[in-house]
RODO-2510 file (C-alpha; in nm, 4 decimals, decimal comma):
residues 448
     n   res          X          Y          Z
     1     m    -1,5236     4,2425    -1,4598
     2     i    -1,5462     4,5212    -1,1948
     3     l    -1,7000     4,7546    -1,4607
     4     r    -1,9501     4,4818    -1,5684
     5     l    -2,0472     4,3978    -1,2150
     6     g    -2,0927     4,7783    -1,1248
     7     a    -2,3014     4,8474    -1,4111
     8     i    -2,5443     4,5424    -1,3328
     9     l    -2,5484     4,6432    -0,9713
    10     l    -2,6105     5,0096    -1,0627
    11     g    -2,8750     4,8895    -1,3105
    12     a    -3,0567     4,6938    -1,0368
    13     l    -3,1030     5,0089    -0,8218
    14     l    -3,2327     5,1895    -1,1144
    15     l    -3,4891     4,9060    -1,1810
    16     v    -3,6123     4,9311    -0,8310
    17     w    -3,6383     5,3175    -0,7734
    18     p    -4,0149     5,3121    -0,6769
    19     a    -3,8842     5,1360    -0,3439
    20     f    -3,6714     5,4337    -0,2846
    21     l    -3,9477     5,6877    -0,3527
    22     n    -4,1831     5,4793    -0,1143
    23     g    -3,9211     5,4324     0,1496
    24     y    -3,9852     5,0540     0,1519
    25     p    -4,0196     4,7570    -0,0903
    26     l    -4,3519     4,7774    -0,2734
    27     v    -4,6146     4,4955    -0,1200
    28     f    -4,9413     4,3580    -0,2245
    29     s    -5,1960     4,2053    -0,0090
    30     d    -5,0820     3,8543    -0,1254
    31     t    -4,7183     3,9457    -0,0090
    32     g    -4,8520     3,8619     0,3453
    33     a    -4,9309     3,5114     0,2300
    34     f    -4,5927     3,4620     0,0923
    35     l    -4,4433     3,5851     0,4114
    36     h    -4,6674     3,3638     0,6104
    37     q    -4,5043     3,0533     0,4289
    38     t    -4,1958     3,1102     0,6402
    39     t    -4,3074     3,3460     0,9509
    40     g    -4,5938     3,0854     1,0276
    41     p    -4,4673     2,8578     0,8783
    42     l    -4,7878     2,7888     0,6890
    43     v    -4,8627     2,6243     0,3682
    44     i    -5,1124     2,8307     0,1765
    45     w    -5,3925     2,6432     0,0038
    46     d    -5,4019     2,8631    -0,3088
    47     k    -5,0305     2,9449    -0,3615
    48     p    -4,7278     2,7308    -0,4527
    49     h    -4,4946     2,7092    -0,1706
    50     v    -4,2030     2,8405    -0,3708
    51     y    -4,1880     3,2379    -0,3547
    52     g    -4,2177     3,2645     0,0079
    53     p    -3,9081     3,0265     0,0841
    54     l    -3,7134     3,1837    -0,1888
    55     i    -3,7385     3,5501    -0,0530
    56     w    -3,6755     3,4063     0,2859
    57     l    -3,3144     3,3307     0,1568
    58     f    -3,2747     3,7103     0,1103
    59     h    -3,4631     3,8650     0,4120
    60     g    -3,3900     3,5767     0,6824
    61     h    -3,6567     3,7661     0,9119
    62     t    -3,4375     4,0714     0,9112
    63     s    -3,5403     4,2922     0,6241
    64     l    -3,7295     4,2956     0,3022
    65     w    -3,4898     4,5060     0,1224
    66     g    -3,2715     4,1937     0,0492
    67     p    -3,5134     4,0238    -0,1742
    68     l    -3,5968     4,3571    -0,3264
    69     l    -3,2346     4,4127    -0,4330
    70     a    -3,2033     4,0538    -0,5408
    71     q    -3,4974     4,0944    -0,7771
    72     g    -3,3470     4,4027    -0,9316
    73     f    -3,0164     4,2133    -0,9627
    74     w    -3,1905     3,9253    -1,1679
    75     l    -3,3405     4,1616    -1,4077
    76     s    -3,0695     4,3686    -1,4550
    77     h    -2,8278     4,0802    -1,5326
    78     l    -3,0867     3,9232    -1,7570
    79     l    -3,0969     4,2609    -1,9630
    80     w    -2,6998     4,2616    -1,9745
    81     l    -2,7236     3,9142    -2,1381
    82     a    -2,9804     4,0018    -2,3710
    83     q    -2,7716     4,2993    -2,4822
    84     r    -2,4903     4,0543    -2,5361
    85     a    -2,6901     3,8291    -2,7332
    86     l    -2,8559     4,1131    -2,9568
    87     c    -2,5510     4,3415    -2,9977
    88     g    -2,2758     4,1029    -3,0039
    89     r    -2,1283     4,2294    -2,6857
    90     a    -2,2455     4,4019    -2,3590
    91     g    -2,1154     4,7440    -2,2568
    92     p    -2,1646     4,9424    -1,9304
    93     g    -2,2885     5,2281    -2,1070
    94     v    -2,5633     5,0904    -2,3124
    95     h    -2,6661     4,8643    -2,0183
    96     l    -2,7231     5,1584    -1,7891
    97     a    -2,8863     5,3514    -2,0602
    98     c    -3,1251     5,0368    -2,0971
    99     c    -3,2073     5,0211    -1,7449
   100     l    -3,2693     5,3756    -1,7070
   101     a    -3,4882     5,4029    -2,0033
   102     a    -3,6865     5,0878    -1,8591
   103     a    -3,6889     5,2431    -1,5182
   104     l    -3,8138     5,5855    -1,6403
   105     l    -4,0413     5,5202    -1,9181
   106     t    -4,1955     5,1600    -1,8641
   107     t    -4,3818     4,9847    -1,6026
   108     a    -4,0715     4,7615    -1,5255
   109     p    -3,9786     4,9165    -1,1955
   110     f    -4,3176     4,8829    -1,0512
   111     t    -4,2987     4,5327    -1,1016
   112     i    -3,9279     4,4581    -1,0064
   113     a    -3,9805     4,6777    -0,6958
   114     l    -4,2993     4,4745    -0,6048
   115     l    -4,2370     4,1648    -0,3650
   116     m    -4,4739     3,9251    -0,5599
   117     p    -4,4117     3,6313    -0,7931
   118     d    -4,5123     3,8748    -1,0875
   119     v    -4,1417     3,9624    -1,0952
   120     f    -4,0725     3,6379    -1,2507
   121     a    -4,2772     3,6499    -1,5605
   122     p    -4,0205     3,8664    -1,7431
   123     v    -3,7568     3,6618    -1,5894
   124     v    -3,9064     3,3423    -1,7308
   125     v    -3,9434     3,5158    -2,0763
   126     l    -3,5974     3,6303    -2,1081
   127     a    -3,4303     3,3277    -1,9583
   128     l    -3,6050     3,0678    -2,1704
   129     l    -3,5458     3,2894    -2,5045
   130     l    -3,1793     3,3263    -2,4133
   131     l    -3,1320     2,9382    -2,3656
   132     g    -3,3214     2,8725    -2,6802
   133     f    -3,1804     3,1310    -2,9125
   134     a    -2,8383     3,2549    -2,7552
   135     r    -2,6493     2,9591    -2,6315
   136     d    -2,3316     3,0695    -2,8080
   137     s    -2,3247     3,4018    -2,6132
   138     l    -2,3449     3,2192    -2,2654
   139     s    -2,1019     3,0540    -2,0641
   140     r    -2,1728     2,7190    -1,9065
   141     v    -2,2177     2,8877    -1,5614
   142     e    -2,4631     3,1249    -1,7276
   143     v    -2,6670     2,8508    -1,8770
   144     l    -2,7064     2,6650    -1,5473
   145     w    -2,7904     2,9981    -1,3791
   146     l    -3,0481     3,0830    -1,6239
   147     g    -3,2021     2,7326    -1,6051
   148     l    -3,2188     2,7614    -1,2284
   149     l    -3,3719     3,1155    -1,2438
   150     a    -3,6293     3,0030    -1,4968
   151     a    -3,7221     2,6813    -1,3145
   152     i    -3,7843     2,8605    -0,9809
   153     g    -3,9615     3,1373    -1,1601
   154     i    -4,1873     2,9191    -1,3633
   155     a    -4,2832     2,7348    -1,0283
   156     t    -4,3677     3,0583    -0,8294
   157     h    -4,6830     3,1186    -1,0103
   158     l    -4,9239     2,8821    -1,2024
   159     s    -4,9750     3,1358    -1,4799
   160     h    -4,5931     3,0860    -1,5496
   161     l    -4,6812     2,7019    -1,6408
   162     p    -4,8833     2,7918    -1,9807
   163     l    -4,6336     3,1025    -2,0535
   164     a    -4,3445     2,8714    -2,0320
   165     l    -4,4990     2,6046    -2,2470
   166     a    -4,6030     2,8639    -2,5004
   167     l    -4,2346     2,9743    -2,5122
   168     v    -4,0989     2,6232    -2,5473
   169     v    -4,3375     2,5677    -2,8386
   170     f    -4,2255     2,8694    -2,9946
   171     v    -3,8517     2,7798    -2,9449
   172     a    -3,9325     2,4476    -3,1340
   173     l    -4,1097     2,6062    -3,4238
   174     v    -3,8247     2,8557    -3,4866
   175     a    -3,5160     2,6767    -3,3914
   176     r    -3,6036     2,3401    -3,5500
   177     r    -3,3313     2,1485    -3,3697
   178     p    -3,3665     1,9387    -3,0538
   179     w    -3,0821     2,1050    -2,8269
   180     p    -3,2289     2,4536    -2,8096
   181     v    -3,5638     2,2966    -2,7253
   182     l    -3,4216     2,0722    -2,4635
   183     r    -3,2298     2,3811    -2,3073
   184     a    -3,5904     2,5888    -2,2959
   185     a    -3,7752     2,2596    -2,1863
   186     a    -3,5451     2,1650    -1,9029
   187     p    -3,6684     2,4526    -1,6643
   188     l    -4,0172     2,3837    -1,7402
   189     a    -3,9673     2,0206    -1,6474
   190     a    -3,7754     2,0980    -1,3286
   191     a    -4,0458     2,3601    -1,2305
   192     i    -4,3080     2,0667    -1,2682
   193     l    -4,1011     1,8375    -1,0511
   194     l    -4,0575     2,1187    -0,7809
   195     l    -4,4389     2,1937    -0,7915
   196     l    -4,5232     1,8164    -0,7520
   197     g    -4,2772     1,7691    -0,4595
   198     t    -4,3834     2,0842    -0,2589
   199     n    -4,7577     1,9956    -0,2888
   200     l    -4,6733     1,6364    -0,1896
   201     w    -4,4978     1,7667     0,1000
   202     g    -4,7427     2,0385     0,1904
   203     h    -5,0800     1,8881     0,0736
   204     g    -5,0118     1,5137     0,0662
   205     r    -5,0851     1,5147    -0,3193
   206     a    -4,8255     1,5098    -0,6057
   207     v    -5,0309     1,7562    -0,8283
   208     l    -4,9381     2,0739    -1,0020
   209     s    -5,2201     2,2567    -0,8123
   210     p    -5,4132     2,0899    -0,5338
   211     h    -5,7043     2,3347    -0,5431
   212     g    -5,6658     2,4910    -0,8859
   213     a    -6,0238     2,3803    -0,9876
   214     t    -6,1692     2,6303    -0,7588
   215     f    -6,0062     2,9132    -0,9404
   216     a    -6,1190     2,7632    -1,2794
   217     l    -6,4612     2,7437    -1,1409
   218     a    -6,4550     3,1135    -1,0177
   219     r    -6,3767     3,2264    -1,3792
   220     l    -6,6194     2,9993    -1,5562
   221     q    -6,9188     3,0863    -1,3263
   222     a    -6,8212     3,4653    -1,3512
   223     d    -6,8362     3,4195    -1,7378
   224     g    -7,1566     3,2362    -1,7237
   225     p    -7,1049     2,8952    -1,8421
   226     a    -7,0566     2,7250    -1,5136
   227     a    -7,3496     2,9250    -1,3489
   228     q    -7,5634     2,7766    -1,6172
   229     v    -7,4380     2,4299    -1,5679
   230     i    -7,5157     2,4649    -1,1968
   231     r    -7,8624     2,5690    -1,2634
   232     d    -7,9376     2,3170    -1,5117
   233     r    -7,7896     2,0179    -1,2879
   234     c    -7,9385     2,1412    -0,9450
   235     p    -8,0766     2,0175    -0,7186
   236     a    -8,0400     1,6622    -0,8662
   237     a    -7,6680     1,6772    -0,8655
   238     g    -7,6409     1,7392    -0,4965
   239     w    -7,3618     1,9781    -0,5245
   240     y    -7,2899     2,2282    -0,2239
   241     l    -7,3205     2,5356    -0,4708
   242     c    -7,7054     2,4439    -0,5607
   243     a    -7,8079     2,6364    -0,2504
   244     f    -7,6354     2,9423    -0,4126
   245     a    -7,7528     2,8734    -0,7760
   246     d    -7,9755     3,2083    -0,7747
   247     r    -7,6738     3,4241    -0,6752
   248     l    -7,4632     3,3150    -0,9685
   249     p    -7,2900     3,4331    -1,1775
   250     m    -7,0900     3,6848    -0,9724
   251     d    -6,7430     3,8549    -0,9981
   252     s    -6,4790     3,5863    -0,9737
   253     d    -6,2757     3,7786    -0,6933
   254     a    -6,5918     3,8283    -0,5005
   255     f    -6,6712     3,4482    -0,5491
   256     l    -6,3290     3,3544    -0,4059
   257     w    -6,2406     3,5992    -0,1329
   258     e    -6,5545     3,7947    -0,0237
   259     p    -6,6449     3,6572     0,3526
   260     d    -7,0289     3,6283     0,2480
   261     s    -6,9657     3,4435    -0,0676
   262     p    -7,0787     3,0938    -0,1431
   263     v    -6,7249     2,9758    -0,1040
   264     n    -6,6775     3,1389     0,2328
   265     r    -7,0004     3,1281     0,4034
   266     a    -7,2358     2,8109     0,4126
   267     p    -7,6246     2,8479     0,3417
   268     d    -7,6990     2,8647     0,6953
   269     g    -7,4543     3,1572     0,7656
   270     t    -7,1743     2,9525     0,8993
   271     p    -6,8229     3,0926     0,8047
   272     r    -6,6304     2,8237     0,6041
   273     f    -6,2575     2,8111     0,6978
   274     l    -6,0488     2,7441     0,3828
   275     g    -6,3756     2,7252     0,1880
   276     g    -6,1779     2,7427    -0,1506
   277     a    -5,9929     2,4269    -0,0433
   278     l    -6,3183     2,2623     0,0731
   279     l    -6,4939     2,3389    -0,2533
   280     s    -6,2073     2,1920    -0,4966
   281     a    -6,3275     1,8431    -0,5362
   282     e    -6,6745     1,9615    -0,6413
   283     a    -6,5471     2,2383    -0,8366
   284     s    -6,3397     1,9782    -1,0421
   285     e    -6,6579     1,8073    -1,1340
   286     i    -6,8453     2,1254    -1,2418
   287     v    -6,5435     2,2571    -1,4344
   288     a    -6,5240     1,9062    -1,6348
   289     e    -6,9008     1,9459    -1,6984
   290     t    -6,8792     2,2983    -1,8193
   291     l    -6,5926     2,2307    -2,0521
   292     r    -6,7803     1,9398    -2,1941
   293     t    -7,1082     2,0897    -2,2488
   294     h    -7,0125     2,4543    -2,3115
   295     t    -6,6792     2,4142    -2,4886
   296     l    -6,7276     2,7036    -2,7589
   297     e    -6,8612     2,9357    -2,5063
   298     v    -6,5668     2,8869    -2,2843
   299     a    -6,3327     2,9369    -2,5710
   300     r    -6,4921     3,2584    -2,6765
   301     t    -6,5176     3,4095    -2,3256
   302     t    -6,1470     3,2933    -2,2611
   303     a    -6,0364     3,4813    -2,5744
   304     l    -6,2465     3,8008    -2,4909
   305     n    -6,0718     3,7825    -2,1297
   306     a    -5,7259     3,7608    -2,2826
   307     l    -5,7815     4,0607    -2,5450
   308     r    -5,9249     4,2602    -2,2486
   309     q    -5,6031     4,1852    -2,0379
   310     m    -5,3905     4,2984    -2,3368
   311     g    -5,5409     4,6419    -2,2861
   312     l    -5,4763     4,6452    -1,9176
   313     a    -5,1168     4,7251    -1,8478
   314     t    -5,0872     5,0135    -1,5908
   315     v    -4,9506     4,9949    -1,2413
   316     g    -5,2394     5,1201    -1,0209
   317     d    -5,3049     4,8126    -0,8299
   318     t    -4,9522     4,7931    -0,7234
   319     l    -4,9558     5,1220    -0,5462
   320     v    -5,2572     5,1002    -0,3235
   321     e    -5,2732     5,0071     0,0457
   322     t    -5,5903     4,7947     0,0057
   323     h    -5,5888     4,5275     0,2556
   324     l    -5,2199     4,5590     0,3483
   325     a    -5,3116     4,6527     0,7068
   326     a    -5,4827     4,3238     0,7723
   327     a    -5,2732     4,1044     0,5342
   328     v    -4,9144     4,2301     0,5229
   329     r    -4,8603     4,4565     0,8338
   330     p    -4,9342     4,1519     1,0833
   331     r    -4,6662     3,9236     0,9019
   332     i    -4,4079     4,2020     0,9402
   333     a    -4,4902     4,2566     1,2975
   334     e    -4,4610     3,8810     1,3825
   335     g    -4,1637     3,7875     1,1812
   336     f    -3,9358     4,0871     1,1710
   337     p    -3,7670     4,3238     1,4106
   338     p    -3,9409     4,6422     1,5290
   339     r    -3,7421     4,8522     1,3055
   340     e    -3,8696     4,6781     1,0033
   341     l    -4,2281     4,7318     1,1103
   342     a    -4,1549     5,0945     1,1715
   343     a    -4,0125     5,1387     0,8260
   344     y    -4,3060     4,9757     0,6772
   345     d    -4,5471     5,1879     0,8743
   346     a    -4,3541     5,5113     0,7573
   347     s    -4,3707     5,4304     0,3802
   348     l    -4,5842     5,6100     0,1525
   349     q    -4,7742     5,3070     0,0527
   350     a    -4,8835     5,2197     0,3942
   351     r    -4,9889     5,5560     0,4533
   352     g    -5,1850     5,5532     0,1204
   353     l    -4,9716     5,8405    -0,0180
   354     l    -4,7958     5,6342    -0,2952
   355     p    -5,0267     5,6633    -0,5897
   356     a    -5,0319     6,0532    -0,5550
   357     a    -4,6382     6,0570    -0,5200
   358     a    -4,6000     5,8156    -0,8389
   359     e    -4,8421     5,9748    -1,0486
   360     p    -4,5923     6,2182    -1,2304
   361     f    -4,3869     5,9207    -1,3264
   362     l    -4,6708     5,7278    -1,4902
   363     f    -4,7574     5,9317    -1,7928
   364     p    -4,4869     5,7854    -2,0337
   365     h    -4,6012     5,4072    -1,9973
   366     v    -4,9022     5,3916    -2,2360
   367     p    -4,7380     5,5934    -2,5277
   368     i    -4,4194     5,4068    -2,4813
   369     l    -4,5867     5,0634    -2,4686
   370     l    -4,7602     5,1623    -2,8039
   371     a    -4,4412     5,2686    -2,9461
   372     g    -4,2934     4,9520    -2,8421
   373     a    -4,5254     4,7766    -3,0502
   374     a    -4,4143     4,9501    -3,3593
   375     l    -4,0613     4,9028    -3,2648
   376     a    -4,1050     4,5305    -3,2090
   377     l    -4,2522     4,5085    -3,5720
   378     l    -3,9577     4,7115    -3,7020
   379     a    -3,7206     4,4836    -3,5218
   380     w    -3,8850     4,1871    -3,6502
   381     w    -3,8627     4,3242    -4,0252
   382     r    -3,5033     4,4240    -3,9715
   383     g    -3,4154     4,0932    -3,8144
   384     l    -3,5367     3,8778    -4,0924
   385     g    -3,2809     3,5924    -4,1628
   386     d    -3,1130     3,6511    -3,8172
   387     r    -3,2627     3,3533    -3,6035
   388     r    -3,1287     3,4864    -3,2991
   389     r    -3,2948     3,8215    -3,3205
   390     i    -3,6103     3,6947    -3,4660
   391     g    -3,6174     3,4441    -3,1668
   392     l    -3,6009     3,7182    -2,9007
   393     v    -3,8016     3,9906    -3,0500
   394     v    -4,0996     3,7695    -3,1605
   395     g    -4,0387     3,5415    -2,8588
   396     v    -4,1338     3,8544    -2,6375
   397     l    -4,4369     3,9139    -2,8289
   398     v    -4,5376     3,5301    -2,7961
   399     g    -4,4669     3,5853    -2,4299
   400     v    -4,6898     3,9019    -2,3943
   401     s    -4,9712     3,6956    -2,5706
   402     a    -4,9219     3,4092    -2,3597
   403     n    -4,9341     3,5961    -2,0496
   404     a    -5,2619     3,7636    -2,1437
   405     l    -5,4054     3,4221    -2,2035
   406     a    -5,2879     3,2601    -1,8817
   407     t    -5,3881     3,5493    -1,6634
   408     g    -5,6729     3,7258    -1,8094
   409     g    -5,8241     3,4323    -1,9945
   410     l    -5,7846     3,1886    -1,7206
   411     s    -5,8069     3,4072    -1,4236
   412     k    -5,9206     3,7402    -1,4224
   413     p    -5,7983     4,0702    -1,6142
   414     h    -5,5866     4,2705    -1,3816
   415     l    -5,3822     4,5819    -1,4261
   416     r    -5,0569     4,4315    -1,2822
   417     y    -5,0922     4,1223    -1,4907
   418     e    -4,9835     4,2605    -1,8292
   419     a    -4,7936     4,5533    -1,6845
   420     r    -4,5487     4,2907    -1,5435
   421     i    -4,4292     4,1784    -1,8831
   422     l    -4,5399     4,4328    -2,1723
   423     w    -4,2298     4,6613    -2,0903
   424     l    -4,0027     4,3775    -2,2574
   425     m    -4,1566     4,4901    -2,5763
   426     p    -3,9891     4,8080    -2,6169
   427     v    -3,6818     4,7327    -2,4315
   428     i    -3,5997     4,4109    -2,6226
   429     a    -3,6922     4,5687    -2,9468
   430     g    -3,4775     4,8679    -2,8809
   431     l    -3,1822     4,6609    -2,8016
   432     a    -3,2534     4,4545    -3,1379
   433     l    -3,2322     4,7694    -3,3290
   434     l    -2,9038     4,8758    -3,1900
   435     p    -2,5900     4,8087    -3,4435
   436     r    -2,4493     4,4471    -3,3955
   437     a    -2,0817     4,4436    -3,2756
   438     q    -1,8615     4,1550    -3,4112
   439     a    -1,9607     3,8541    -3,2177
   440     q    -1,7802     3,7625    -2,9101
   441     t    -1,9103     3,4308    -2,7509
   442     a    -1,8484     3,3408    -2,3886
   443     r    -1,7097     2,9900    -2,5083
   444     r    -1,4450     3,1367    -2,7274
   445     g    -1,3378     3,4472    -2,5461
   446     p    -1,4205     3,6904    -2,2723
   447     a    -1,7863     3,7842    -2,2663
   448     g    -1,8564     4,1436    -2,2926
***
């Protein structure tokens, strides 16, 4: 027990090493919004009210190192359970070698050391696949733990809903038995209830996403179909966006966030506070009309964006200091002790020095990911006839593809979106290719 716990804890430290290089946990501009969910407190119009309260349990307005170490522990423990499922038992040596390889050769640590819901994409994949295909290697407590972790993880980011749904469908197709499907589906159902409850509390509406149509519209107008619908229907439709028909299409991020975009500034130049929320009802109408009249074009552009997302898997946008001074620093200043703000200010990221410091460690990522695809195919072939290995190895490939569709296809391709999950491919394939020990199940004896 002591050796196992020690290996998992040491593995957790290996998986968050970029934070030690930086001198502080990695943050992103959106990290400030999640901190504001508890320092304000504030219900953010465009984000589920889940990740902010979750990390508050570990930072308590004292230090962000707490949630960082928790994220490392979650992933280290999941890799321990994956090793046990794939190899028959788990050992400290193999576990530390696995964590070290993931830390030094893949994008994993730059996701795990980042205080963003992105960390839950690999958590959701591993937890649901273990619940679906490796129940006999798990204790009852571990089953409950994985279910809880997966449910919270799915609810932290809306892109995790289609990711989880794809994995549940995959489990159903491969397992062909009800109990594995129910175990995988239960966290998804719990996440839906959590989102409905938090949105009812925070927005007065029991829906999955009160203003999600604004994001769908941002993507559809950037690709062209929604911009064409606006031009065709205006001015007769009377939409607010009719006044901006000549400016569309435009980049989806610019549409959503630029101060002078149609979302955030009215035709007369007046700033629109919470413009994305104000636009959501009209956005729902435009999105529905676009899907009805441009179905094939929407499908084509969604597929192309997903394919583009598959090719973007580097960590560049998790290292920069863009918008941190305005979005993150004030939240740390208002909600944490002065020593925490001083630590943030001294970090390489806050001073714009992290990209250069991290660059020597980034060169293995692309070749290892390419090798991981080959390893996954080999593990698939070697695992023929072994439903558990097929489930975990091919399930990761399903998760990688579903993640690309949910992020690049439905939102916008970004570097971190695929980097957060593609690292599972070489890691799980590598574990699947290791010799399998004589099975020891958690229910029949001590779990290795």
